[in-house]
N, C-alpha and C positions, 0 to 999 in steps of 0.2 A: 573289708571296708565297703560301706554302702555306696551305691552310685550317687552321683550328684543329682539333686532334685530341685524342683521349683522352690525358690526362697533362699537357696544356698548362695554363698559368695564364691566365685571361682577362685581356685588356688593360683598362686604365682607359679610360673614355670617358664622355660625357654623353649622356643620352637624354631625350626629352620625352614628356609625357602631358598630357591634359586632366583637370583636377580636377572635382569635383562641380558647380562654378559655371561650367564650360566655360572656365576660365582656363588658358592654357598654362603648364605648370610644367616645370622640368628637374630631373634627378636624376643624380648621379654613380653609375656602375656600382659603383665601389669602395665608396662610402658605403652603397649598398644591401647589398652583401655583408658588409662589416665592421660596419656600424651597423644591421643589420636589427632588432635588438631595440629600440634607441632610436627608430628610424624608425617601427616598428610602434606604439609608444606615442603617437606624434604623430597617429596615425589609429586610435584605439581602435575606432571603428565599422566600419572597413574589414576585410572578410573576403574580398575579391575580388582577383583578379589585376589589375594595372595594365597598360594597353595602352600600350606605349612606342613612340616614333617615332624614327627615325634618318634624317630627311629628306634630309640631304646625303650619306648613306651613309658617313660617316667611321668610325663604329663597325663597320659591316659590313666596310669595308676593313681595319680593324685585326684583325678576325676572319679575314680572308682568304676571306670568303664572298660577295664581290660577283659579280654577273652583269651583264656589259656587253651591253645590248640597245639601244645607241645607234643602231646601223644600222637598227633597226626603229622608231626614233623614241621609244623608251621610256627611254633613258638608263641610268644605273647603278642596278640594283636589287639586292636581297638574294636570295640563293638561298633556297629553302625548307629549313628545318632545325629541329631541336630539340636542345637541349643539356641535359644533366643535370650540374649543377655543385655540388660540395661543397667548401666552404672555398676558393673561387676556383679550384679545379682541375677541369678537364673530366673527368668520369667516363664519360659517354656522348656521342658526337657522331654524330647521325643526320642526315646531309646528303644531300639529294635530288640526283639527276642530272637535268639538263635540266628538263622540265616535269613530271616524275614526282611522284607522291605515294604512296610505298610504305614509307617508313621514319620519317617525321617526325610521324605522327599521335599523338593522345593515347593510343591503345591501345599504340603502340610504346614510348612513354615510361613508361607505367604498367607494362608488361611489364619494362622495364629496371629500374624501381624495385623490383619484386618480386624480380628476379634479384640486384640489388645489395644488397637488405636483408640477405641472409645474410652478406655480406662487410663491411658497414659496422659501425662501433662508435662509441660516443660519443653525447652528447646531441643535437648538431646533426643527425646522420644519423638518429637514432631519431625526432626530431621531424618529419622530412621524410616519414616513412612513416605518421604518424598520420592 
């Protein structure tokens, strides 16, 4: 499977995170994207990023971003990457090669946001840059 790329629509999947009480919760990727306003209202005090897990690498596989390190005893892992997604469509796909860390850092995505700001229109895009 080819890795996800600019212009692709992200696949549906379920990811997991630990809430404030250290209870494992799951969330649908599609519900995050389509229901972000309603979802945000259920966590009015939350102003931070959620740390999501894909323990079985099913979503990583759906993105085509798996890295097979089974021969080294590490199993299937996710490649290091950063995606900028607007309305379920990938606008920027910064995928690292091997063990590199050259294109997926916060500065790289912030730079992409500044470049994309000129070409975006509409409320959802404008809100992303505030």
